[in-house]
C-alpha positions, 0 to 999 in steps of 0.5 A: 314068970320072970327070970333072974340072972346073977352075973358076977361083975368080974365075968362082965369085965372079962368079956368086955376086955376080950370083945375089945381086943377082938375088935381092934384088929377088925377095926384096923382092917375096916379102916383101910378097906376100900380106901386109896393111898396116894404117894406123891413123888417129888420128881419126874417120871422115869427118875430113880425116885419114881422107879423106887416109889412105883416099886414100893407101891406095887407091894406095900398094900399086901401089908396094910389091913384092908389091902387098900389100892396104892397109887402113885403120882408125880409132883416135881418141883423145888428139889421135892419140897413142893411135893413134901409141902403138899403132903404136909399142909394140903393133902388129907391127914387120915393116913391115906397121903404119902410123899416119896421125897429127895434128901435135899427136901429135908435139908433145904430148910437147914442149908438154904436160907434163900427161899422160904421153906415149904414145910418143916422136916422135924414135923412131918411123920417118917415112914421110913427110907428105902436105901442109903447111896453114894453120890458120884460125879460122872462125865460122858465118854467124849469128855476130856475130864476122865478123872477128878484130877482132870476136873481140878485142872480143866473146865468141865460143864456139869448139868444140874436142876434147881435149889434143894437138889443134890445135882446142884449143891454137890456140884458147887460143893465140889467147885468150892471145897476142891476148887474143881473147875466145874461150870454148872448149867442149871435149870434142868427139870431132873435127872432124866433131862440131865442124862439126856443133855449128857448123851447129846453133849449139851453138857459133859457130866453131872455131880451128886447123882446117886449111884444106884439111880444111875445103875437103875436109870442108865445101866448101859452107861456102866456096862458099856463104859459110856461114863467116867466116875470121877469121884464118890461122896458118902459117910463111908466109901461105897465098896463097888465104887472103891473096888473100881478105883473111884476115889472118895471126896475126902481125899481132895478136901484140905481142912477139918472144918471143910470135912465137917461140912462135907459130913454134914451135907453127906449125912442126907445120903443115909435117908436118900428115898424117904417116905413121909406122912402129914404131921397130924397123921393119927398115931394108929395109922402111922404105926400101920404104915410104918410097920407095912413099910418095914415088912415090905423091905423084907418081902421076897417078891419086893426084893426080887422086883427091886433086884430086877430093876437094879434097885439097891435096898438098904432100909431104915425105919421111920422112927430112926429117920425121925431121930436122925433129922431131929439130930441134924437140926441140932448141928452146931451153927459154925458147921451149918454155916460153912456147909451153906457157903459150900453148896452156894452158887 
């Protein structure tokens, strides 16, 4: 005996559509289940970027379907452009590799034409940025340079790292655009080493160090008045620093042309702790990672963890950072040329 079943075509189509909709979230969960996501930090262990990345890594996995393991490793070099170049060109392109990079790596190909770029900042995929920050110049308690006016009048030794790094670029920017008498001692591996050099009186201070990083790395410097904060740089004055009486660098810049150059250089501070993925990251995985990052930035456990470590969390979405970087690379050539001159040794 045979049975004949008459099923309406519309019902078949509805069944297929519903089945696909139910399968989509399951597929997303299955994709990351059992996988490991690696965050490559473009700075040494113990520094501000490392502290932030490890804090993000402790929480972001809860917001990724499949709950993957998230590991952090350090790859310092070239102002974090080495880590960015690795993720952009060598690392897997499947949504399991990220880099935590300094803004100098993003600005380097625009402002530093002395070295070949290790990656294209306009092509990588931005997951988001954890904070923006003011950058400051500081000196230790033993230094006779206690204000920025003092720095205009006397020679002050300033520790710095390599190219594409704010500690070097901002020191020369202050030197060139305000005639600060900074003697820049470059070659330190990162702010951890610069901090030790300041404490040992090998150098008197540093410039271009993020204010939130100093508070996270060296809370005793602030609490015990072990450093003088000379000047701040940002697109807008930092309220805490302003309340402390720390002047903005604009006060010491004399021309509109130079102010435009400072604004371009300081634009990077809005995306100071950016996380990137390779250019070829599949759209589905990119969407998952961006959504997880945004959710982490609002997560109560993450925020409590960040607060405990004195980390400032002022995030920006990956799509917004992507848009900002594209606009920066469309800056008028004359402004770019002046900014390049400002940060040259």
